[in-house]
N, C-alpha and C positions, 0 to 999 in steps of 0.2 A: 772216437769220442767215448769217454768213460765217465758216465754220470748215472745217478740213480733214477732220476725221473726225467721225462720229456715234458716240456711245457707246451701249452696250446699254441704259442707263437711259433715254436720250432716245427710243429706239425704243419702249420700253414706255410711256413717258409721253405719246408722241405730240407731244412738244414740238419736234421737229426736222423735217427734210425728209421723214423716213419716219414713217408712222403705221400701226400694225397695225389691221386692220378685218376680222374674220372670216377668210375664205380669201383676201382680197385684201390686198395690201400696196402701196398707192399711194406712189410716190416723186414728190413734187411738185418742180417745177423750182426750184432755188435762186434766191435773190434776184438775184444777178448775172446768171444766165442769163436770168431773166425780163426783165431790162432790155435784153437784146440779141437776144432770140429769141422769136418767137410760135409756135414749133414745138409741135405737140401731142406729149404723151408717147408714147414707144414702149411697146407692150404686150408684156411678157414673161410667158409662161405657164409656170410652174415645176411640174414633177411630181416630188415628193419621195418618199422611201421611209420615212424615220423622223422626219419633221418638220424644222424648221429646225436647221441645224448651223452651225459656223463657216464652212463653205464659202459658205453663203447670205449670211452677214454680210459676208464678204470681197467677195463679188460685188456686193452692194448698196452698200457703202461706196466701192468703186472707182468705180462709176458716179456716185455723189454727188460724189466728189472731182473727177471729170472734167466735172461739170456737165452730165451727159447726162440729160435728163428721161425717166423711165421709170415706168410703172405695172406693178407685179408682181402677177400673178394666181397665187396659190399653191394647189396641191392636194397632199394628203398621202395616200399609199397606206397609211400606218399599218402597215408591215411586211407588207402583203398585196399582192403584184404583180398579183393578179387584179383589183384595183380600177382598175388603170391603163386598161383598155379603155374604161371610161366617161369617164375624163378625156381620153383621146385623141379621142373623139367630141365632147366639149365643146369641145376646142381647134379641131377642124375647123369647128365651127359658129361659134366666136368669131373665127377667123382673126386671131390675134395677129401681131405682127411677128416674134416669135421664140419657139420652144419649147425649154425647158431641162429636161433629165432628170438624175436623181441616181442613180448606181450602175448596175451591169451589168444586173440583172433589169429594172429600170424602163426603162433605155435600150432594151433589146431589145423590151420590150412597147410602147414608144412609137414607135420608128423602124423596128423590124424589123431583120433582118440584111441585109447588103450583097447577098447572093446571091438573096434571095427576098422583099424588101420589097414589100408589097402596098398600093397607093394606097387601097384600100377600107378597110383596117383599120389601116394605119400612117400616121404623119405623113411625107409625102414632098414636098408642095408648099410647105409653110411652112418657112423656114430653121430649123435646129436646132443646139443646142450641148449636148453631154453633159459630165458631170464625174464624178469619182470612179469611173471605169471601170478595173478592174484590168488587163485585157488586151484592148484593143479590137480588135486584129488576130486573136488566137487565139480570141476568142469570136465572131468572124464579123461584128462590127459594121461594120468598115471593112477594106479590103484591104491598107492600109499606113498608116504614120504620116505619110507624105508627102502623101497625099490620100485623102479618103473616097470620091472619085469619085461623090459624090451630095450632097444638100443639107444636110449636117451637118458639123460639126467638133467638137473637144472636147479634154478633158484627162484624163490618167491620173495616178494618185497613188502608184503602187507603185515602190519602189526596185528595181532589177534584183536577182534572186535571188542571184546570185554575190556582190554587194556585201553583202547581208544575211548570207550565210554567213560572209563574212570578218569581219564585225562580231562575230558570235557566237564565232568562233574566237579573235578578239583578246581577248575577255572570258574565255572558258573553252573551251579546245580540246575537240573531241569527235569521236567516230567514228560515233555513231548519233543521228539526228534524228527525232523523232516529229511526226506531223501528224494532226489530227482535223478532218474537213471534211464538208460537206454534198454528197452525191452528185448532187443535182439542181440545184445552182447552177453554171451554166456557168463563171463566173469562178473558182470553186474548183477545178473539174476541170482547167481550163487551168493554174492556178497549180501544182497538184500535178504535172501533167505536166512543167512547167518545172523543178520541184524534182528530179524523177527524173533529168533531163538533167544538172543541176548536180551531183547526188550522184555520177553516173558520172564526171564530169569532175574533181571535187574529192576523190574517193576517200573518201566516207562512205556509210553505209547509211541509207536512208530507210524508216522503218516507218510504216504508215498504218492509220487506222481511220476509218470513216464513221459519221455519225449514222444511226440507224435511221429508216426511213420508216413511217408508219402506213398503214392500209388505203386512205386517200385519196391516198397518195403524198406526204404532207407530212412534213417532218422532225420528229422528236421528240427532246427532250433527256433522255428517260427512259434511264437507264443510262449517262449521259455520264461519271460518275465511274468506272464500271467500265471504260469504254473507255480512259480515261487510265491506269488501273491496268494494263491489258493492254499499253499502250505502255511503261510502266515495266518490266514483266516482260521485254519484248523489248530492254531496255537503253537506252531513249531517254535521252539526256543533256541535251537541250533539247526543249521542246515549242514548235513553230512555230505562232503564231496568225496564220493567213493572212487576207486580206480576204474573209471569208465572212460574209454578212449574218446568217445564222442563228446561227453561232458567236458573233458580236458581241452578239447578244441574249441569249446564255446563258453569258456568261463567269463569272457568279456561281456557276455549277455546275462549270465546267471549271477555273478558276484555283485554287480551294481544293483540288481533287483533285490538281492538279499539285504544289502546295506540300506536301500530305500525303505524296506519294511522293518528295519531294526533287528535283523536276524544275523547273528555271528555265524561264520562258516568254519567248519572243521575239515581239514584235509587229511586223507589217508595216504597221500602220495606226494613225494617231493616236487613232482612236475607242476602241481597246481598250488603249492604251499604259499605262493606269493598272493593268491586270491583269498586266503583264509586268515581268520584271526588266530587260530590255533592249529598246529599240525603235529602229528606224531608219526614219523616216517623212517624208512630205511634210506640212507643216503645212496643215491644212484651210483656214485663213483665207487663206494665200498662194495655195493652189490656187483658191479662189474668185476672187481677184483676177486670176489668170491666165485663168480662164474668162471673167471680165467683159471682159478685154482682147480676147478673141476675139469676144465679143458686140459690143463697140464697133466692131471691124473690119466686122462684118456690118451693124449698124444704121446707123452713122454714115458709115463709109467705103465702104459698099456693095460690099464684097469678097464674091464668091460663097463660101459655106462650103467647097466642094470645093477652093478655092485656098488654104485656110488649114490648115497642117499640124496634126496632133494632137501634143500635147506633154506632157511631164512637167516638173516644176520642175527647175531646175539645181542647187539646193542642198537638202540634206536635214538633218534634225535627229536626233542620237543622244541618246537619253534613258535615263537609269539611274534605276530606282525603288529607293530605299534601303530601303523597307519590305520588299521581297522579298529584297534583299541581306542584310538582317538576319535575316529569317525563315529563309532558306536557308543563312545563313553563307557566302555567296558574294560576297565584297567585290570591287569593281572594281579593275583594275590602276591604280596611281597615275597613270600617264601618260595614261590615258583620261579622267581627271578634268579634264585641261587643255582638253579640247575638247567634252566631253559636257555635256548639261544634266542636272542632278540634281533629282529630285523626291522627295517623302517621302509616299508613299501615294496 
């Protein structure tokens, strides 16, 4: 089969170069590559948080397009970072060519933090690539975007907070921004800290609420609607949906409460853009391709991960959800329609 891209249908049918099989996703060498190379497939061990996303699809299709033979071993934490420990031990025993992690909690559980990574419990000897990490420096995963100074590299998906605020102001000027987040998610804590700095610099007030934690220290969505109501009482004119994994899993409780109180939502991540009036995001598929490019540098070009900078995409997508514009009677400026993507629900 000789084609440039694989469709989702072909993945499910097993009719193309990729075929799903349990927790393994073998990527068989394309016909043209088979004719010119006897190389065994590289083994990539993926540790995911919420199962396959467009990031993984972009990652796999980039490698297929580049005719890089890869066998993908996929493990899913199913929204529970405590499951990652067992996956890490499995990867240590398997010794794949590359370990791939999705999101901040999974990445920290897989590779540890820069200052205190432990070879006994973290992946240190096997090259690694992370993706969808909100703030890799602030969360302690790497010391800088220029170099991890260890055996990993990766990609970040979040548009700088100042640019996000300017997008909100262009749609609807405001003086008070509300945020609801999970206090034990490192990426959320660092994001809110960055928002406080931007609030001071750009002269608006940030009002905050945290999800409650249960007796075991796990977040609970109980009372989420009431927390949104409290933000409304404090004058929030936008509700900022940050890249918070627990928030993302409970938007069906948060977004209706925001609409009830007449507060438009702004999303910083594509995953929850369908719940927001306005979003400024990195496309997951494109992020997956950028991550695969870094994997190619490691696997094919033999570049040490520490020599590969951590990056974000250079282009972002502005998305307007007309369902919320209609529900809230907050229609976009006409000029914004010239460059934004409009969705309906």
